[in-house]
C-alpha positions, -999 to +999 in steps of 0.1 A: +312+163-361+310+132-338+277+125-321+273+117-285+253+085-281+244+095-246+219+120-260+198+090-269+194+078-234+194+109-212+165+115-189+148+083-200+124+083-171+111+118-178+110+113-216+092+079-214+066+095-191+062+124-215+059+101-244+032+080-228+013+111-218+014+129-251+016+102-278-022+098-276-029+135-279-059+143-302-053+180-303-036+198-332-002+196-315+018+166-304+048+162-281+073+137-293+108+125-285+133+127-313+170+121-307+164+122-270+147+156-270+111+164-263+096+185-291+062+200-297+050+197-333+019+214-346-004+199-373+002+230-393+040+223-395+034+187-404+010+197-432+034+223-444+063+199-448+044+166-456+046+174-493+057+153-523+095+150-526+123+128-538+140+101-516+173+112-531+188+078-539+203+098-567+207+133-578+196+144-603+165+122-596+151+098-622+123+122-636+152+143-650+167+115-669+167+115-707+151+088-730+178+098-756+205+084-733+208+048-745+231+019-747+259+036-767+260+065-742+262+041-712+289+020-729+309+052-734+304+061-697+317+027-687+348+030-708+355+065-694+352+051-659+377+024-667+401+050-682+403+072-651+437+074-634+423+057-603+391+039-614+365+035-586+358+002-570+325-015-579+291-021-563+270-046-582+232-049-581+211-076-597+173-074-599+152-105-596+117-092-604+095-122-596+070-127-567+044-154-562+017-129-552+013-091-551+016-072-519-009-044-524+012-016-509+042-024-532+056+002-554+085-019-568+089-032-603+077-068-599+064-097-621+037-118-604+039-155-614+033-186-594+050-207-621+086-207-611+097-220-645+097-184-658+128-178-639+149-200-662+144-177-692+151-146-671+183-161-657+195-169-693+190-133-704+205-119-672+236-139-677+239-126-712+237-090-698+263-099-672+286-110-701+280-077-719+287-055-688+316-075-675+334-073-709+335-035-704+349-036-668+386-037-661+392-068-639+416-048-617+385-029-604+375-047-572+339-054-562+334-041-527+296-045-525+271-069-542+234-069-537+204-089-550+170-072-548+135-076-562+108-087-563+118-118-544+153-130-550+146-163-531+119-169-558+148-187-574+156-222-563+187-228-541+204-244-572+196-213-593+210-190-566+243-208-564+246-211-601+239-174-607+263-163-580+291-185-593+285-170-628+289-135-614+321-141-594+337-157-625+333-125-644+341-098-618+369-095-592+354-098-557+371-083-527+376-109-499+359-085-475+330-076-499+296-068-484+274-094-501+237-090-494+203-102-505+166-093-498+145-122-487+108-127-481+104-150-450+071-163-464+089-182-493+125-185-481+134-220-468+163-232-447+178-247-478+176-213-494+196-199-465+222-226-466+226-221-504+231-183-498+258-190-473+275-216-495+275-191-524+291-163-504+263-141-491+271-126-457+242-102-451+205-106-454+176-081-454+141-094-444+110-077-455+084-078-427+064-044-429+040-051-400+030-080-378-006-068-371-031-094-386-056-068-399-028-048-416-014-080-431-047-091-444-055-057-459-021-054-478-023-091-489+009-101-470+001-126-442+033-133-424+031-148-389+056-136-363+067-171-352+075-182-388+096-150-393+113-154-360+123-190-368+139-180-401+156-150-385+171-172-358+183-198-384+201-171-403+219-161-371+227-198-365+244-204-398+265-173-396+251-143-415+272-114-404+244-088-404+206-090-406+185-061-415+147-058-410+124-037-432+092-022-417+067+002-433+047+028-414+016+045-427-001+012-439-039+008-438-053+003-403-020+010-386-021+029-353+007+040-330-003+013-306-005-015-332+028-006-348+045-003-314+036-040-308+054-048-341+084-028-331+085-046-297+086-079-316+115-066-338+135-055-308+130-089-293+145-104-325+175-081-321+185-073-358+216-054-365+199-027-386+162-017-390+147+003-418+113+019-410+102+032-444+073+056-450+046+040-471+047+056-505+011+061-517+013+065-554-020+051-568-014+069-601+015+045-606+002+015-587-035+012-590-039-016-565-031+009-537-064+026-542-082-004-527-073+006-492-068+044-495-097+052-471-080+032-443-046+050-444-034+069-413-026+105-422-013+137-406-006+136-369-016+099-367+010+089-393+036+111-375+027+095-342+032+060-356+067+069-367+078+088-337+066+060-314+089+037-334+118+062-330+112+063-293+110+025-288+141+018-310+163+044-294+152+032-260+163-003-270+197+011-279+195+017-316+209+049-331+186+069-354+208+073-385+183+096-402+154+095-427+143+059-420+173+039-408+183+026-374+214+006-364+232-007-333+258+018-321+287-006-329+275-011-365+299+001-392+271+024-405+272+044-373+310+047-374+307+059-410+282+086-399+305+097-371+334+099-396+313+115-423+320+088-448+284+075-450+270+075-485+235+071-500+226+054-533+200+032-548+207+005-522+200+030-494+226+040-468+259+024-474+295+025-460+309+019-495+313+055-507+331+061-539+320+030-557+305+029-592+272+010-591+267-013-621+232-027-621+219-056-641+184-070-647+150-056-657+144-020-644+178-019-626+197+014-622+234+020-626+250+050-610+285+061-620+303+093-609+295+109-643+262+092-654+230+074-645+212+047-665+181+026-661+172-007-679+139-013-695+111-017-670+090-042-690+103-078-693+095-081-730+115-050-738+144-062-717+144-096-734+141-080-769+172-059-763+193-088-749+181-110-778+193-084-803+227-084-787+223-049-773+224-034-738+189-030-724+193+007-715+160+026-714+171+060-703+198+079-683+217+111-682+252+127-680+260+144-647+272+180-649+297+196-625+269+216-609+250+183-604+280+168-587+282+198-564+246+196-554+247+158-552+275+161-527+256+187-506+224+166-505+244+135-496+261+153-467+228+164-454+211+130-457+240+110-444+259+132-419+230+154-407+256+182-407+272+201-436+305+218-430+307+246-456+345+247-457+346+211-467+324+217-497+344+248-506+376+228-504+362+200-526+346+221-553+364+254-552+334+276-545+324+302-519+295+283-503+274+313-491+278+331-525+270+300-546+240+290-525+227+324-514+192+316-525+192+283-508+204+297-475+176+323-477+151+295-481+166+276-452+158+305-429+121+294-430+130+258-422+151+271-393+121+291-380+101+259-380+127+239-362+141+217-390+177+231-392+202+251-373+222+276-393+256+291-384+283+308-404+303+275-406+277+248-410+241+236-416+230+212-390+198+191-391+177+196-360+159+167-344+126+174-362+146+178-394+157+142-391+122+131-400+118+158-427+153+156-439+141+151-475+126+186-473+159+200-463+176+183-492+150+196-516+161+232-509+193+223-528+175+205-557+180+229-587+155+209-608+126+213-583+129+251-588+118+249-624+083+263-628+072+235-650+082+208-625+051+193-607+059+170-578+024+159-571+022+131-596+060+123-594+070+117-558+055+103-526+050+125-496+079+131-473+061+118-442 
């Protein structure tokens, strides 16, 4: 189903007036604009659906993976992937875990060290893992996507960046049109870093910003002036990066709808190609430092107001709301992929590279094949120990069943396309959709009543409010969440 972009700009005068009037409501209801439509949302509905749930960068999700799935199981999965009649192309991920300082909101696997000399040992071990993995990959399989994440990949020196990239491309077969991207922290990324990235072959960059408000920055221990960030952004444009993404986070301590709107205005002024507006994941049972500002966090209607004000401003500025937390210019390939229902979601977020096997290297990194998932050791000493012993550093993983593949496809269609055509699933998996998912359809009736979905005999369509709570819609099809012993409270962040 193709979307009509005009729906994002219709009746702008009326909608803008309604937004200004109601965004400051202090009652237990709020009128907001989502996908160009004015919607009334009650605090009761927000509370009902703002519950812990997965982000679905995989299905089954990581809590279901098995510690008994190790290096030998992953090696076998790699060999089976090579042996398929038409092996999938590749997506490669490399994790650089180091940061100079800890951002207090961060839930990623990072290693804090101001002494950059530690990177040399890590790169030595990473290269040895690259040797192990590449030896199991048929060189006829083309790399369509490559991404460096962290941590802070530009913690590495420009020389280390170029050396590591050259080492990778010598051992894998890169497509001449590959999407080659990296996450950068504007606080530590220099112009020489940027030039080294372009010389190496990177064509996309993703900048972490989170928020420009000084009080928010001070509280989360990430002071990042707008002008410094703008200068680096403009330089990346100047030297020819094909696409620049900006990452923001809503729900941070001391944020308000007004303060975050100012940040969004600055981002619109910068004019990135894509924008991710992530919900802050408050998981103090996993990241104790987050407890230091818990009393300052916006919650309920206020957090919802912050995000919906961002939706309003970004769509007014011409960006399309892809869903969940992503926005893009209408001419971006990610929008075309959504129109054509080829958009995909994996551990790198939304991607146009559907059908790739993701091979990940580095501490804590996660590989995702059609038939298996696997994660490397999270702790640097354990990672080094495995590499030094000549073994793959696999900590856990799982084999994917046929039922898992069916449900993964259903969840992916909901998250990526915002519409699920039942006949397409029936064609691909040889099932009767309504019979196979009778219990799930019954549960969706309640979500339909609350305005999250629209159900018809032929399809399941995500309604405008459901775009924000799309994780809740996907959760209906998560077979593992229905287990009585599964507790989400200490496993997942909240969906809003």
